[in-house]
PLY file of the C-alpha trace (Angstrom):
ply
format ascii 1.0
element vertex 290
property float x
property float y
property float z
element edge 289
property int vertex1
property int vertex2
end_header
-0.18 17.43 -8.58
0.57 14.27 -9.85
1.89 12.96 -6.52
-1.27 14.01 -4.78
-3.41 12.35 -7.37
-1.31 9.13 -7.17
-1.25 8.90 -3.49
-5.01 9.73 -3.33
-5.53 6.91 -5.71
-3.44 4.51 -3.54
-5.89 5.09 -0.51
-8.92 4.40 -2.39
-7.40 1.14 -4.04
-6.39 -0.01 -0.78
-10.05 0.33 0.40
-11.41 -1.60 -2.40
-8.99 -4.39 -2.17
-9.14 -4.57 1.43
-13.15 -5.25 0.98
-12.87 -7.69 -1.99
-9.94 -9.59 0.11
-11.96 -9.85 3.24
-14.91 -11.21 1.41
-13.08 -13.48 -0.60
-10.78 -14.80 2.08
-14.09 -15.71 4.14
-15.60 -17.46 1.10
-12.48 -19.52 0.64
-11.47 -20.02 4.35
-8.08 -18.99 3.33
-5.63 -17.70 5.93
-3.30 -16.17 3.26
-6.19 -14.20 1.52
-7.24 -12.96 5.05
-3.86 -11.90 5.90
-3.22 -10.13 2.59
-6.61 -8.40 3.38
-5.16 -7.17 6.56
-2.16 -6.12 4.50
-4.38 -4.06 2.13
-5.93 -2.38 5.61
-2.43 -1.44 6.78
-2.00 0.17 3.16
-5.06 2.37 3.90
-3.20 4.09 6.75
0.20 4.06 5.25
-1.10 5.65 1.98
-2.94 7.93 3.96
0.11 9.19 5.78
1.76 9.61 2.40
-0.99 11.49 0.84
-0.85 13.86 3.97
2.91 13.92 3.83
3.00 15.12 0.16
0.36 17.86 0.68
2.44 19.03 3.69
5.68 18.98 1.63
4.43 21.42 -0.84
3.34 24.01 1.70
5.45 27.10 1.69
7.75 27.82 4.55
6.11 29.66 7.47
6.99 31.18 10.81
7.42 27.77 12.53
9.12 26.07 9.72
11.20 28.72 8.00
12.97 26.16 5.74
9.88 24.47 4.40
8.45 21.02 5.30
10.81 18.89 3.24
11.15 16.24 6.00
7.51 15.38 5.48
8.17 12.79 2.57
11.04 10.92 4.17
8.97 10.72 7.22
6.19 8.98 5.33
8.72 6.82 3.71
9.76 5.66 7.16
6.20 4.93 8.28
5.72 2.73 5.08
9.27 1.14 5.93
7.91 -0.04 9.55
4.44 -1.10 8.04
6.55 -3.51 5.24
8.84 -4.66 8.01
5.47 -5.93 10.10
4.19 -7.24 7.03
7.41 -9.27 6.29
7.67 -10.58 9.60
4.08 -11.38 9.79
4.39 -13.63 6.55
7.38 -15.32 7.84
5.78 -16.29 11.01
2.32 -17.31 9.33
4.54 -19.34 6.82
6.81 -20.77 9.59
3.68 -22.09 11.49
1.77 -23.21 8.36
4.30 -26.18 8.27
2.55 -27.56 11.48
-0.80 -26.71 10.58
-3.56 -28.40 8.61
-4.68 -26.43 5.44
-8.41 -25.84 5.01
-8.62 -23.37 2.18
-10.72 -24.19 -0.98
-10.20 -22.95 -4.36
-13.19 -20.51 -4.41
-13.19 -18.91 -8.09
-14.01 -15.59 -6.58
-11.02 -15.72 -4.33
-8.85 -16.58 -7.27
-10.24 -13.93 -9.33
-9.97 -11.26 -6.71
-6.20 -12.18 -5.96
-5.49 -12.09 -9.59
-7.08 -8.55 -9.91
-5.10 -7.48 -6.89
-1.68 -8.57 -8.42
-2.48 -6.64 -11.71
-3.66 -3.51 -9.98
-0.68 -3.40 -7.60
1.77 -3.94 -10.50
0.24 -1.17 -12.46
0.32 1.09 -9.63
3.95 0.01 -9.07
4.90 1.00 -12.72
2.88 4.58 -12.21
4.84 5.24 -8.99
8.15 4.14 -10.38
7.67 6.54 -13.34
6.51 9.47 -11.29
9.30 8.68 -8.62
11.96 8.84 -11.70
10.92 12.21 -12.73
10.81 13.82 -9.14
12.83 11.48 -7.14
10.20 11.77 -4.43
11.06 9.78 -1.30
7.38 8.92 -0.93
7.03 7.84 -4.28
9.68 5.58 -4.00
8.58 4.07 -0.84
5.01 3.58 -2.36
6.88 1.89 -5.37
8.45 -0.56 -3.08
5.31 -0.97 -1.01
3.23 -1.56 -4.23
5.97 -4.59 -5.33
5.66 -5.96 -1.93
1.88 -6.08 -2.08
1.96 -7.70 -5.42
4.16 -10.26 -4.26
2.16 -10.87 -0.97
-1.02 -11.49 -3.03
0.94 -13.82 -5.35
1.89 -15.90 -2.31
-2.02 -15.99 -1.28
-2.85 -16.98 -4.87
-0.14 -19.82 -4.87
-1.50 -20.99 -1.65
-5.07 -21.43 -3.04
-3.61 -23.06 -6.18
-0.94 -25.40 -4.97
-1.95 -25.84 -1.43
-0.06 -25.46 1.87
3.43 -26.83 1.31
4.34 -24.50 -1.56
2.51 -21.62 0.09
4.86 -21.98 3.05
8.04 -22.09 1.36
6.98 -19.00 -1.03
5.83 -17.00 2.09
9.07 -17.57 3.83
11.20 -16.52 0.79
8.93 -13.39 -0.10
8.08 -12.50 3.58
11.98 -12.38 4.07
12.44 -10.34 0.71
9.54 -7.75 2.08
11.25 -7.56 5.64
14.72 -6.78 3.87
13.16 -4.08 1.65
11.51 -2.51 4.62
14.62 -2.15 6.39
16.33 -0.78 3.52
13.88 1.87 2.74
13.75 2.52 6.40
17.50 3.14 6.71
17.36 5.25 3.68
14.47 7.49 5.17
16.43 7.79 8.39
19.56 9.20 6.46
17.36 11.90 5.13
15.78 12.73 8.28
19.27 12.75 10.04
20.76 15.12 7.51
23.08 12.72 5.62
25.74 13.99 3.03
24.92 14.14 -0.51
26.85 11.66 -2.86
30.39 12.60 -4.11
28.76 13.06 -7.66
26.63 15.59 -6.21
29.21 17.25 -4.37
31.33 17.56 -7.52
28.39 19.18 -9.31
28.28 21.62 -6.49
31.83 22.44 -6.88
31.64 22.69 -10.86
28.43 25.13 -10.55
30.29 27.34 -8.11
33.58 27.77 -10.21
31.23 28.50 -13.19
30.35 31.96 -11.82
32.97 34.81 -12.81
34.53 36.53 -10.08
34.87 33.36 -7.68
38.67 32.41 -7.80
38.28 29.47 -5.34
36.13 28.29 -2.48
36.73 26.30 0.74
34.50 25.19 3.81
32.01 23.33 1.56
29.35 21.79 3.51
26.15 20.02 2.22
23.30 17.98 4.01
19.96 16.91 3.24
16.96 18.69 4.63
14.14 16.17 4.11
14.69 15.07 0.42
16.61 18.26 -0.81
20.06 19.67 0.08
21.24 22.48 1.76
24.59 23.85 0.97
27.09 26.14 2.87
30.11 27.35 1.10
32.96 29.90 1.49
33.75 31.59 -1.90
37.03 33.44 -2.33
36.90 36.73 -4.21
39.44 39.52 -4.99
39.57 41.82 -1.95
39.84 44.95 -4.39
36.17 44.34 -5.41
33.60 46.77 -4.05
31.26 45.59 -1.43
28.29 45.65 -3.91
30.28 43.56 -6.60
31.15 40.87 -4.15
27.57 40.52 -3.00
26.54 40.21 -6.70
29.02 37.37 -6.95
27.80 35.76 -3.99
24.31 36.14 -5.07
25.00 34.78 -8.57
26.45 31.75 -6.87
23.53 31.26 -4.75
21.19 31.21 -7.95
23.34 29.17 -9.78
23.40 26.36 -7.02
19.62 26.61 -6.31
19.09 26.13 -9.95
20.33 22.58 -9.32
17.08 20.61 -8.74
18.46 18.65 -5.82
19.29 21.82 -3.82
16.66 23.70 -1.77
18.90 26.37 -0.26
22.41 27.79 -0.72
24.25 29.95 1.87
27.29 31.68 0.70
30.02 33.32 2.66
32.51 35.81 1.03
36.30 35.40 1.96
38.09 38.63 0.42
41.58 37.34 -0.87
44.71 38.88 -2.06
45.14 37.15 -5.23
48.69 38.02 -6.18
49.83 36.64 -2.75
47.98 33.36 -3.03
48.46 32.08 -6.48
47.51 28.76 -5.87
43.59 28.49 -5.30
42.48 26.77 -2.12
40.25 24.26 -4.22
43.52 22.60 -5.16
44.65 22.20 -1.78
41.43 20.43 -1.00
0 1
1 2
2 3
3 4
4 5
5 6
6 7
7 8
8 9
9 10
10 11
11 12
12 13
13 14
14 15
15 16
16 17
17 18
18 19
19 20
20 21
21 22
22 23
23 24
24 25
25 26
26 27
27 28
28 29
29 30
30 31
31 32
32 33
33 34
34 35
35 36
36 37
37 38
38 39
39 40
40 41
41 42
42 43
43 44
44 45
45 46
46 47
47 48
48 49
49 50
50 51
51 52
52 53
53 54
54 55
55 56
56 57
57 58
58 59
59 60
60 61
61 62
62 63
63 64
64 65
65 66
66 67
67 68
68 69
69 70
70 71
71 72
72 73
73 74
74 75
75 76
76 77
77 78
78 79
79 80
80 81
81 82
82 83
83 84
84 85
85 86
86 87
87 88
88 89
89 90
90 91
91 92
92 93
93 94
94 95
95 96
96 97
97 98
98 99
99 100
100 101
101 102
102 103
103 104
104 105
105 106
106 107
107 108
108 109
109 110
110 111
111 112
112 113
113 114
114 115
115 116
116 117
117 118
118 119
119 120
120 121
121 122
122 123
123 124
124 125
125 126
126 127
127 128
128 129
129 130
130 131
131 132
132 133
133 134
134 135
135 136
136 137
137 138
138 139
139 140
140 141
141 142
142 143
143 144
144 145
145 146
146 147
147 148
148 149
149 150
150 151
151 152
152 153
153 154
154 155
155 156
156 157
157 158
158 159
159 160
160 161
161 162
162 163
163 164
164 165
165 166
166 167
167 168
168 169
169 170
170 171
171 172
172 173
173 174
174 175
175 176
176 177
177 178
178 179
179 180
180 181
181 182
182 183
183 184
184 185
185 186
186 187
187 188
188 189
189 190
190 191
191 192
192 193
193 194
194 195
195 196
196 197
197 198
198 199
199 200
200 201
201 202
202 203
203 204
204 205
205 206
206 207
207 208
208 209
209 210
210 211
211 212
212 213
213 214
214 215
215 216
216 217
217 218
218 219
219 220
220 221
221 222
222 223
223 224
224 225
225 226
226 227
227 228
228 229
229 230
230 231
231 232
232 233
233 234
234 235
235 236
236 237
237 238
238 239
239 240
240 241
241 242
242 243
243 244
244 245
245 246
246 247
247 248
248 249
249 250
250 251
251 252
252 253
253 254
254 255
255 256
256 257
257 258
258 259
259 260
260 261
261 262
262 263
263 264
264 265
265 266
266 267
267 268
268 269
269 270
270 271
271 272
272 273
273 274
274 275
275 276
276 277
277 278
278 279
279 280
280 281
281 282
282 283
283 284
284 285
285 286
286 287
287 288
288 289
């Protein structure tokens, strides 16, 4: 619910900022402020995509999506990354051309106030997204946090341009445009990793191994594989149990492993295969051979 509220707030805030910046940019005849207004207009579309993805991700599995809709948020993160890259490239281009153009912007008080308010609001939203992301590890919220930071920096560039003039505005635009472009590429590559089913970190794999071996009746395991499906992990593992156990008891052990693994917040599904072994003939667990 918190994610839906934050993303909905992002859409509303972007609409308000677009209207305010557009009016202020026309009054001040500022290319920088008008460019930032365009950035806010792009935010309307990107945050709308995020809001839709958050609602989709929370939907239960259905006949067409038996493993749920967990890829929705990484997809939204990828969309934001594209917008961030476009914004960064646009700022770099405008800043580069600005060295060869006359600057006609005036220090309109309303424009200064609007840009200052924009910076404060975006910083505040950034903090809210960061706090929510640290609790949920949501890809969409992390992308929203990065985007809010980018927007605050872009607005700062426009404000500096109004106060100091073209030369410093162009230098700051080149530096910050490069940073925004880099952050967009970084978020985009991360989102692609989630969408393509990348392998979890070694730390996460070790948590899976330890959780598996906590279950009584599991003597060892092999063929451990895990990958991301959206922002959550699917695990496939073969557990080794005593071949003298009854079928029901072996099944109970496998279900205990499944429930234990799915108790981990990062894991969405665990698929367990039972390997019956004669323990007295194989005293060295296969885990030690991995």
